C-alpha positions as CSV (number, residue, x, y, z in Angstrom):
1,X,45.7,14.4,122.7
2,X,46.3,18.5,122.5
3,X,42.9,18.4,124.0
4,X,43.2,16.0,127.1
5,X,46.1,17.7,127.7
6,X,44.5,21.3,127.8
7,X,41.4,19.6,129.3
8,X,43.5,18.3,132.8
9,X,45.4,22.0,132.7
10,X,41.3,23.7,133.2
11,X,40.3,20.8,135.6
12,X,43.2,21.6,137.6
13,X,43.2,25.3,138.1
14,X,38.7,24.5,138.5
15,X,38.0,25.8,135.5
16,X,35.4,24.0,135.0
17,X,32.3,26.2,132.7
18,X,35.8,26.0,130.0
19,X,36.5,22.8,130.7
20,X,33.1,21.8,129.8
21,X,33.4,23.7,126.3
22,X,36.5,21.6,125.4
23,X,34.2,18.4,126.5
24,X,32.0,19.2,124.1
25,X,34.4,19.9,121.2
26,X,36.1,16.6,121.8
27,X,32.9,15.5,121.8
28,X,32.3,16.5,118.3
29,X,35.4,16.2,116.9
30,X,34.6,12.3,117.7
31,X,31.4,12.3,116.0
32,X,32.6,13.8,113.2
33,X,35.3,11.5,112.9
34,X,33.0,8.7,113.2
35,X,30.4,10.2,110.3
36,X,33.6,10.5,107.7
37,X,34.3,6.7,108.7
38,X,30.8,5.6,108.1
39,X,30.9,7.7,104.7
40,X,33.8,6.2,103.1
41,X,32.1,2.8,103.9
42,X,28.8,4.1,103.1
43,X,30.3,4.7,99.4
44,X,31.6,1.2,99.2
45,X,29.0,-0.5,100.0
46,X,26.3,1.5,97.8
47,X,28.9,1.2,95.2
48,X,28.1,-2.7,95.0
49,X,24.9,-3.0,95.9
50,X,24.6,-0.6,93.0
51,X,26.0,-2.6,90.7
52,X,24.1,-5.3,91.8
53,X,20.6,-3.7,91.6
54,X,21.1,-2.3,88.3
55,X,23.3,-5.6,86.5
56,X,21.0,-7.9,88.7
57,X,23.5,-10.1,89.4
58,X,26.3,-10.4,92.2
59,X,30.0,-11.6,92.2
60,X,31.4,-13.2,95.0
61,X,34.0,-10.3,95.9
62,X,30.9,-8.1,95.1
63,X,29.7,-9.6,98.6
64,X,32.7,-10.0,99.9
65,X,33.0,-6.3,99.8
66,X,28.8,-6.0,101.1
67,X,29.9,-7.7,104.1
68,X,33.2,-6.0,104.8
69,X,32.0,-2.3,104.7
70,X,28.7,-3.2,106.4
71,X,30.8,-4.7,109.3
72,X,33.2,-1.8,109.5
73,X,30.4,0.6,109.5
74,X,29.0,-1.5,112.7
75,X,31.9,-1.5,114.4
76,X,32.4,2.0,113.6
77,X,29.1,2.9,115.0
78,X,28.8,1.4,118.1
79,X,29.6,2.7,121.1
80,X,31.6,0.1,123.0
81,X,31.4,0.8,127.1
82,X,28.4,3.0,127.1
83,X,26.6,0.8,124.7
84,X,24.5,2.5,122.1
85,X,25.7,3.7,118.7
86,X,26.8,7.0,117.6
87,X,24.8,7.7,114.8
88,X,20.9,7.0,115.4
89,X,19.1,5.1,111.8
90,X,18.1,8.5,110.3
91,X,21.8,10.0,110.8
92,X,23.2,6.2,108.7
93,X,20.4,7.3,106.9
94,X,21.8,10.9,106.0
95,X,25.1,9.1,105.4
96,X,24.2,6.8,103.1
97,X,22.6,9.8,100.9
98,X,25.0,12.2,101.6
99,X,27.1,9.3,100.0
100,X,25.7,8.1,97.1
101,X,26.2,10.7,94.6
102,X,30.0,10.1,94.8
103,X,29.0,6.2,94.9
104,X,27.1,6.9,91.4
105,X,29.9,7.9,90.0
106,X,31.7,4.6,90.7
107,X,29.6,2.7,89.8
108,X,29.0,4.0,86.8
109,X,32.9,3.7,85.9
110,X,32.1,0.2,86.9
111,X,28.6,-1.2,86.3
112,X,28.0,-2.4,82.4
113,X,31.6,-2.1,81.6
114,X,31.6,2.2,81.6
115,X,29.1,2.5,79.3
116,X,26.0,4.6,81.0
117,X,26.9,8.0,82.6
118,X,25.8,8.6,86.1
119,X,22.7,10.4,85.3
120,X,21.5,7.6,83.2
121,X,22.9,4.6,85.6
122,X,20.9,6.6,88.0
123,X,17.5,6.5,86.3
124,X,17.9,2.7,86.4
125,X,17.6,3.1,90.4
126,X,15.2,2.3,92.6
127,X,17.0,5.0,95.1
128,X,14.5,4.2,97.8
129,X,15.4,0.5,97.6
130,X,19.0,1.3,97.6
131,X,18.8,2.8,101.1
132,X,16.6,0.9,102.9
133,X,18.3,-2.2,101.2
134,X,21.9,-0.7,103.1
135,X,20.1,0.3,106.2
136,X,19.1,-3.8,106.6
137,X,22.2,-4.8,106.2
138,X,23.7,-2.7,108.4
139,X,20.9,-3.4,111.0
140,X,20.8,-7.5,110.3
141,X,24.8,-8.4,109.7
């Protein structure tokens, strides 16, 4: 809110160059917020996709969590008025890849009743397929 008031002041003073700098900063802040929110849901999505992949089974709870995470990622990424998305497919891929380590750590505590370390569980995962499956779900739902 503070930034909007500053922007209004800059514009009323005719200081367009500083106003444009502030608009750029606000745009970056907004995108960072979107990335953080998407990353939070990406961790949950990957957690359940990892468990599904390594345990070769699923549960209704996992399926609902996957569906909810995908829905929230899509909702957060959708530009409502301008159309399109905030993050491109490549940026979504990066967000998923950045979220993998945390999702893997959580999955190692849950999959197979916590018998495997993150490193051991990672050896059971087809990483490329995992990321592709996550992206496909995000694009499809």
